[in-house]
C-alpha positions in Angstrom: 95.3 55.8 64.9 92.2 57.2 66.7 93.7 56.2 70.1 96.9 58.0 69.3 95.1 61.1 68.1 93.0 61.2 71.3 96.2 60.9 73.4 97.7 63.7 71.5 94.6 65.9 72.0 94.5 65.0 75.7 98.1 65.9 76.1 97.6 69.2 74.3 94.6 70.1 76.4 96.5 69.3 79.6 99.5 71.4 78.5 97.2 74.4 77.6 95.6 74.1 81.0 98.9 74.0 82.8 100.1 77.1 80.9 96.9 79.0 81.7 97.3 78.1 85.4 100.9 79.3 85.3 100.0 82.6 83.7 97.2 83.4 86.1 99.0 82.3 89.3 102.5 83.6 88.7 101.8 87.0 90.4 100.6 85.2 93.4 103.5 82.8 93.6 106.1 85.5 93.6 108.8 85.6 96.3 107.4 86.8 99.6 108.2 90.5 100.3 111.2 90.8 102.7 110.4 92.1 106.1 113.9 93.5 106.4 113.8 97.2 107.2 115.1 99.3 104.4 115.9 103.0 103.7 113.4 104.8 101.6 113.8 107.5 98.9 110.7 109.1 97.4 111.3 111.5 94.5 108.4 113.7 93.6 108.5 115.0 90.0 106.3 117.9 90.6 103.3 118.2 88.2 104.2 115.1 86.1 100.9 113.5 85.4 100.8 109.8 84.7 98.8 110.5 81.5 101.8 112.2 80.0 104.2 109.3 80.4 104.4 106.9 77.5 103.4 103.3 78.3 102.2 104.2 81.7 98.6 105.4 81.2 96.1 104.3 78.6 94.6 107.8 78.3 95.4 109.7 75.1 95.6 113.5 75.3 94.0 115.4 72.4 94.7 119.2 72.3 93.8 121.4 69.3 92.6 118.4 67.5 95.8 116.4 67.6 97.1 113.8 70.0 99.9 115.1 72.2 103.1 113.2 72.1 103.8 111.6 75.4 107.1 111.9 77.3 109.4 108.9 77.1 111.7 108.3 80.1 113.9 105.6 78.7 115.7 104.9 82.1 112.3 104.1 83.6 110.7 101.9 81.0 111.7 98.5 82.4 110.1 99.4 85.7 106.7 100.2 84.4 105.6 96.6 85.1 106.0 97.4 88.8 104.2 100.7 88.7 100.7 102.0 89.3 98.5 104.9 88.3 97.1 106.7 91.3 94.1 109.0 91.5 95.0 112.2 93.3 91.7 113.6 94.6 93.3 116.9 95.6 95.2 119.0 93.1 94.9 122.5 94.5 98.0 124.1 95.8 97.4 125.1 99.4 99.0 124.1 102.7 98.4 120.5 101.7 100.7 120.6 98.7 103.0 117.6 99.2 102.1 117.2 102.9 99.7 114.3 102.3 102.7 112.1 101.7 104.2 113.3 105.0 101.1 113.3 107.2 99.1 110.4 105.6 95.6 111.5 104.6 95.2 113.6 107.8 91.7 112.4 108.1 91.2 113.8 104.6 90.9 117.2 106.1 93.2 118.9 103.6 92.8 122.5 104.9 93.8 121.3 108.4 96.9 119.4 107.4 99.2 122.0 109.0 97.7 121.2 112.4 97.8 117.5 111.7 101.6 117.3 111.5 101.9 119.1 114.8 99.7 116.6 116.6 101.1 114.6 119.5 102.1 111.0 118.9 102.9 109.5 115.5 101.1 112.0 113.3 103.5 112.1 110.3 105.6 109.7 108.3 108.7 111.3 109.9 107.3 110.6 113.3 107.0 107.0 112.4 110.3 106.4 110.7 112.2 108.4 113.4 110.6 106.2 116.1 112.3 103.3 114.3 115.7 104.9 114.3 115.6 106.4 110.8 117.2 109.7 109.8 114.6 111.9 108.0 115.8 114.2 105.3 114.0 116.5 102.9 115.5 117.9 99.6 112.9 120.2 98.2 112.4 123.0 95.6 109.9 125.7 96.1 110.6 125.4 99.8 107.5 123.4 100.6 105.6 124.6 103.7 107.4 125.2 106.9 105.1 122.7 108.6 106.5 120.0 106.3 110.1 121.2 106.7 109.8 121.1 110.5 109.0 117.4 110.4 112.5 116.5 109.1 115.8 116.2 110.8 117.6 118.1 108.0 116.2 120.1 105.0 117.7 121.5 101.9 115.2 124.0 100.4 115.2 127.0 98.1 114.5 130.5 99.3 114.3 131.5 95.6 115.2 129.9 92.3 118.7 128.4 92.7 119.1 130.0 96.1 119.2 127.1 98.6 119.2 127.1 102.4 119.7 124.3 105.0 117.4 123.9 108.0 118.6 121.7 110.8 116.0 120.5 113.2 118.0 117.8 115.1 120.9 117.8 117.4 122.1 114.3 116.3 125.6 114.0 115.0 124.4 112.3 111.8 122.0 115.2 111.1 124.7 117.8 111.7 127.0 116.0 109.2 124.3 115.8 106.6 123.6 119.5 107.1 127.2 120.3 106.5 127.2 118.1 103.4 124.1 119.8 102.0 125.5 123.3 102.7 128.4 122.4 100.4 126.0 121.1 97.8 124.0 124.3 97.9 127.0 126.2 96.7 126.8 124.2 93.4 123.3 125.4 92.6 124.5 128.4 90.7 126.4 126.2 88.3 123.0 124.8 87.0 121.4 128.2 86.4 120.9 129.5 82.9 119.9 133.1 82.0 117.0 132.4 79.7 113.9 130.8 81.3 113.3 128.2 78.6 112.9 124.4 78.8 116.6 123.9 79.6 116.4 126.3 82.5 113.6 124.2 84.2 115.3 120.9 83.4 118.4 122.1 85.2 116.4 123.4 88.0 115.2 119.9 88.8 118.5 118.4 87.7 120.3 120.1 90.6 117.9 118.4 93.0 118.2 115.0 91.4 122.0 115.2 91.3 122.0 116.3 95.0 119.8 113.3 95.9 122.3 111.0 94.2 125.3 112.5 95.9 123.5 112.5 99.3 122.6 108.9 99.1 126.2 107.9 98.2 127.4 110.1 101.1 124.9 108.4 103.6 125.8 104.9 102.4 129.6 105.6 102.8 129.5 107.6 106.0 126.6 105.9 107.9 126.3 102.4 106.3 124.2 101.1 109.2 121.9 104.0 109.5 118.5 103.8 107.8 117.1 107.0 106.3 113.8 108.4 104.9 114.6 110.8 102.1 111.7 112.8 100.6 112.6 115.0 97.6 110.6 117.4 95.5 111.9 118.5 92.0 109.7 121.3 90.8 111.1 122.2 87.4 108.5 120.3 85.4 105.6 122.1 87.3 107.1 125.5 86.7 107.7 124.7 83.1 104.1 123.7 82.6 102.7 126.8 84.3 105.0 129.3 82.5 105.5 127.7 79.0 103.3 125.2 77.0 102.2 121.6 76.7 104.9 120.8 74.1 107.6 122.3 76.3 106.3 120.5 79.3 106.8 117.2 77.5 110.3 118.2 76.5 111.1 119.2 80.1 110.0 115.8 81.4 112.1 114.0 78.9 115.1 116.3 79.7 115.3 114.8 83.1 116.0 111.3 81.8 119.8 111.4 81.7 119.8 112.9 85.3 117.6 110.1 86.6 119.7 107.4 85.0 122.5 107.3 87.7 119.9 106.9 90.4 118.1 104.1 88.6 121.3 102.2 87.8 122.6 102.5 91.4 119.4 102.0 93.4 117.4 99.4 91.4 119.3 96.5 93.0 120.3 98.2 96.3 119.1 98.2 99.9 117.4 101.6 99.3 113.8 101.6 98.1 113.4 104.1 95.3 110.0 105.4 94.3 109.1 108.1 91.7 105.8 109.8 91.9 104.1 113.2 91.6 101.8 115.5 93.5 99.4 116.1 90.6 99.3 116.2 86.9 98.5 119.0 84.4 95.8 120.1 82.0 96.2 122.4 79.0 93.6 124.3 77.0 95.8 124.4 73.9 99.2 123.3 72.7 100.7 126.8 73.4 98.7 127.5 76.6 100.1 127.4 80.1 99.2 124.4 82.2 96.8 124.4 85.1 95.8 122.1 87.9 94.1 124.1 90.6 91.1 125.8 89.1 88.0 124.3 87.4 87.6 122.8 85.0 91.2 121.8 85.0 91.3 120.1 88.4 88.4 117.9 87.3 90.3 116.3 84.4 91.9 112.9 84.6 95.1 114.5 83.3 95.4 116.6 86.4 94.4 113.9 88.8 96.4 110.9 87.5 99.8 110.5 89.0 102.5 107.9 88.6 103.8 105.6 91.3 106.9 103.8 90.0 108.8 101.3 92.2 112.3 101.5 90.7 113.5 98.1 91.8 114.6 94.7 90.5 112.5 93.0 93.3 109.8 90.7 92.1 107.0 93.0 93.2 103.8 94.1 91.4 101.5 97.1 92.1 97.9 97.6 91.4 96.3 101.0 90.7 94.8 103.0 93.6 94.7 106.5 95.0 97.2 108.9 96.5 96.1 107.7 100.0 97.5 104.3 99.2 101.0 105.4 98.4 102.5 105.5 101.9 100.9 102.2 103.1 102.6 100.6 100.1 105.9 102.2 100.9 105.6 101.1 104.6 105.0 97.5 103.6 107.9 97.4 101.2 110.2 99.0 103.7 109.4 96.2 106.2 106.6 97.8 108.3 103.3 96.1 107.5 101.6 97.5 110.6 102.8 101.1 110.3 99.3 102.5 109.5 98.1 101.1 112.7 100.6 103.2 114.6 99.9 106.5 112.7 97.0 108.8 113.4 96.3 109.6 109.7 96.8 106.6 107.5 93.7 105.0 106.1 94.9 103.9 102.7 95.6 100.4 101.6 98.8 98.8 100.3 98.9 98.4 96.5 101.5 95.6 96.7 100.5 92.3 95.2 101.7 89.3 97.1 
């Protein structure tokens, strides 16, 4: 009887050891990341801090003595296992705004980033992807800075709320066709506009951009199925909502985007287009009914203004670790099939957050 018991205990110990080994080694045994070159779509939800998304950040936000309810993006939840929380060391709105995604870290000289994108050689993300035959497109609210717009082949940007313009910087036939397509889309912007500037107003402001992204990707896939593209999009409704309304309305605004994100998620999660959702900074609030801030002390010093999400919306077996905003583009480069991209760029000193 003792012999049988010992055999049973030995079998149990070996089984437990095997399960432990499987648990700890699974992330490292995942399928190797494909080196196939893929199109890239980066959607920046302006001002959406990682701390404000349910199940993404461990930080709890207490305002006026109560914990702030976090926003729930139901369409995103299954991808949180392949997401990361990034530290954004720079939250002030200057010429740098979203350019750090376009020009790498620019040697971390934020105030000189305008000059960085105009450097000779491969100084910007667009320089790199264009050198690989990609079409570079920007769909951006609040216009972004002209130095950023000038980097792309085609740009849809707003001159004012719901007043969109198209900028064409390339003579290629693909770029001209995209410009014509975007001019037609710009005519639809007025259909999203409400009179009262409440939460719904700002939800629809971003919804127009998100819907346009979806239609543009479908157009590109149908019209130029062999052409790779880099699409960078900035939806600013959440940022404006936070600055002009309150913490509670900011949460409602984030949640209001969920139904508009769903078509993108459902169509791109298992496609040949890499889809990433991130932000440029988060927000901080003094009280539940106060306007949000991110640029002036002490607000820019809070984790809530500095933490941003980095969500890889994909069914690929890929995991990400936390890092900084400098690490975002090196990660995107690797996943799009360009492991050595940072070696070719002037301003790219971050590290890939992709776990192999």
